[in-house]
C-alpha positions in Angstrom: 92.5 117.1 90.9 89.4 118.7 92.8 88.2 115.7 94.9 89.4 114.2 98.6 89.3 110.6 97.4 89.2 109.8 101.8 85.2 109.5 103.0 84.1 108.9 105.9 84.3 106.0 107.8 80.7 103.5 107.1 79.4 106.1 104.7 79.5 103.4 101.8 80.5 99.8 101.1 81.0 100.1 97.4 83.4 101.5 95.4 83.9 102.1 91.7 87.0 103.1 89.2 87.6 106.6 87.8 86.8 105.7 84.2 84.6 106.8 81.7 83.3 103.0 81.0 82.5 102.4 84.7 81.0 105.9 85.3 78.7 105.5 82.6 77.6 102.6 83.5 77.0 103.8 87.0 74.5 106.5 85.1 72.9 104.1 83.2 71.7 102.0 86.3 71.2 104.8 88.6 68.5 105.8 85.5 67.1 102.4 85.9 66.6 102.4 89.7 65.5 106.2 90.3 63.6 106.9 86.9 61.5 110.2 88.2 64.7 111.8 88.8 66.0 114.1 86.2 69.4 112.7 84.2 71.4 116.2 84.8 70.3 115.8 88.3 71.6 112.0 88.8 74.7 113.1 87.1 75.8 115.8 89.9 74.5 113.7 92.0 76.7 111.1 91.3 79.9 113.5 91.3 78.5 114.6 94.9 79.3 110.6 96.5 82.8 110.6 94.5 83.3 113.8 96.3 83.2 116.1 93.7 82.2 119.7 93.9 80.5 119.2 90.3 80.1 116.5 87.4 82.2 119.5 85.4 85.0 118.8 87.7 84.7 115.1 87.9 84.8 115.4 83.9 87.9 117.4 83.8 89.7 114.8 86.0 89.1 111.5 84.0 92.3 112.2 81.4 94.0 112.2 83.6 93.4 108.7 85.0 92.8 107.4 82.2 95.6 104.7 82.1 95.6 104.0 85.8 92.4 104.8 87.6 92.0 105.7 90.8 89.0 103.2 92.8 87.3 105.9 95.0 84.6 105.1 97.5 80.5 106.1 96.7 79.0 108.2 99.3 75.6 107.6 99.6 75.1 110.6 102.2 76.6 112.7 99.8 74.8 111.9 97.0 71.8 112.1 98.8 72.3 115.4 99.9 73.0 116.4 96.8 69.6 115.2 95.5 68.0 117.0 98.7 69.4 120.7 97.3 67.8 119.8 94.0 64.3 118.9 95.7 64.4 115.7 95.7 63.8 113.5 99.2 65.2 109.7 99.7 64.2 107.8 101.9 66.8 106.2 104.2 66.2 102.5 103.3 65.1 103.4 99.6 68.5 103.5 97.6 72.1 102.5 98.4 74.3 101.9 95.7 75.5 98.2 97.2 72.0 97.6 96.0 72.7 98.4 91.8 72.4 94.7 91.2 72.7 95.2 87.1 76.4 97.3 87.6 78.7 95.2 87.1 81.7 97.5 87.8 80.9 98.3 91.1 83.4 97.1 93.6 81.9 95.6 96.6 83.9 96.8 99.7 82.2 94.7 102.7 80.6 91.2 102.4 78.0 90.2 104.5 79.8 88.8 107.7 81.3 92.5 108.1 78.0 93.5 109.3 79.7 91.9 112.6 82.5 94.0 112.5 82.7 97.0 115.1 85.6 98.8 116.5 84.6 99.7 120.2 87.5 98.9 122.2 90.2 101.8 122.0 92.5 99.1 121.5 90.5 98.1 118.1 90.0 101.3 117.2 94.5 101.4 117.2 94.6 98.7 114.9 92.1 99.2 112.5 94.0 102.7 112.3 97.0 101.6 112.0 96.3 99.1 109.4 94.1 101.7 107.1 96.9 104.3 107.4 99.3 101.4 105.8 97.1 100.4 103.1 96.3 104.2 101.6 100.6 104.9 101.7 100.6 101.4 99.5 97.9 103.0 97.1 98.8 106.6 97.4 102.8 105.3 96.6 101.3 102.9 93.9 103.0 99.7 95.2 99.7 98.1 94.6 96.3 98.5 94.0 93.1 97.3 94.4 92.5 95.4 91.7 93.0 91.6 91.7 97.2 90.6 91.9 97.7 94.3 90.9 100.9 93.8 92.4 103.8 96.7 91.8 106.1 97.1 94.3 109.8 95.8 93.0 110.3 92.3 93.0 106.0 91.8 93.0 104.7 89.1 90.3 101.5 89.8 89.1 99.1 87.4 89.1 99.6 84.4 91.6 97.3 81.5 93.6 100.2 81.2 96.3 103.1 83.0 97.4 105.2 84.5 94.3 107.5 86.8 94.2 109.0 89.2 97.2 108.0 91.0 99.9 108.4 95.4 99.8 109.0 97.5 102.3 107.9 101.5 102.6 108.2 104.4 104.6 105.6 106.6 105.7 104.9 109.0 108.6 102.0 109.0 110.3 98.9 111.8 110.1 100.7 113.1 113.2 104.7 112.8 111.9 105.3 109.8 113.6 107.6 107.6 111.6 106.2 104.3 110.2 107.4 101.5 108.0 104.8 99.5 106.1 105.4 95.9 104.5 103.3 93.7 101.5 103.5 90.6 100.2 101.5 88.3 98.2 99.2 86.2 100.0 97.8 84.3 97.2 94.0 84.4 95.6 94.3 88.4 95.4 95.2 88.8 99.6 97.6 91.1 100.1 99.4 90.4 103.3 99.7 93.6 105.1 102.0 95.0 108.0 102.9 98.2 110.2 105.2 99.6 112.4 105.8 102.9 114.4 109.3 104.4 115.4 110.3 100.7 113.4 113.4 99.1 113.9 115.1 97.9 111.0 113.0 96.2 109.2 111.6 94.1 111.3 108.0 94.6 109.8 108.5 91.9 107.6 108.3 89.2 110.4 104.9 87.8 110.9 105.3 87.7 115.0 107.7 90.5 115.3 106.1 92.1 117.8 108.1 94.6 120.0 110.8 94.1 117.6 109.5 95.6 115.1 109.0 99.1 116.3 106.7 100.5 119.2 103.4 99.7 117.6 103.1 96.4 115.2 100.4 95.0 113.7 99.1 92.8 110.9 96.2 92.0 108.7 94.9 91.1 105.3 93.8 93.0 102.3 91.1 91.2 100.0 91.3 92.5 96.6 89.1 89.0 94.3 85.6 89.2 96.0 86.2 92.9 96.4 88.4 95.5 98.3 88.3 95.7 102.1 90.4 95.2 105.2 90.2 91.9 106.6 89.9 92.1 110.7 92.1 90.1 112.8 91.9 89.5 116.3 95.3 88.8 118.4 97.6 90.8 115.8 98.3 94.0 117.2 101.4 95.0 119.7 101.2 98.5 121.1 102.9 100.2 124.1 100.1 101.9 126.0 101.2 105.6 125.3 100.4 104.5 121.8 96.9 103.4 121.9 95.0 106.7 122.6 97.1 108.8 119.8 96.4 105.9 117.3 92.5 105.1 118.3 92.1 109.0 117.7 94.2 109.1 115.2 92.1 110.3 111.6 92.4 107.3 108.7 89.9 107.3 105.9 90.0 104.4 103.9 91.1 104.9 99.9 88.9 102.9 97.9 88.2 99.7 99.9 86.0 99.0 103.0 87.7 99.1 106.8 85.4 95.4 107.6 85.7 92.4 106.4 85.7 89.1 106.8 87.2 88.3 111.1 90.3 86.5 111.2 90.7 84.7 114.5 
């Protein structure tokens, strides 16, 4: 697969399924919104926005995505950069994928309230990175997807307007090799409860207020999937040893298909 689905934080606020009907709808909307750009150039720029080198490499990937298409972020900067290679210059306020109002296949990755969220402190960045890495791993292990109520872990029940089925603990490693555990359960109304622990102890990561009982770092939050796909931002749901804060804050963590700034939970 000729794509790295992890795009740079903050470059985009919408995503799309890697499926032919969705991409066709996007292309139609782009042609309407940017009528002065040649169709073939739009096609290549659209592929670049999805982090493919060429449209041909994007097309070659689609058969393998047919049964369970990935959801990828659309990168405005990559789109504009590719168009500039063809001689077009879009002003920074001229185009954004999230402004396309006639393409229902687009998935919002940040609500209006998300603009007020900034991860400035080391602690805030550490929480954000650990949560993003945990959601990414759940997606990679196919325990859930970003589609509404698409719960796949053992014991999960698809579709809920409240708590159904059981939660699930999964193991993974951080980019620097530190051992971690994640926990996912259905929070109702399309949301997921997400917990994470580093240097985990037993399965304490399940407990909502386990703190340092879960490990040397413990974080929890929610993943929205009904109104869009974004990580709800929490305050106070993070315990971390001081020596771990800097490592986590500086760790590379790029969301796969979802936004890292959602509604603030206090």
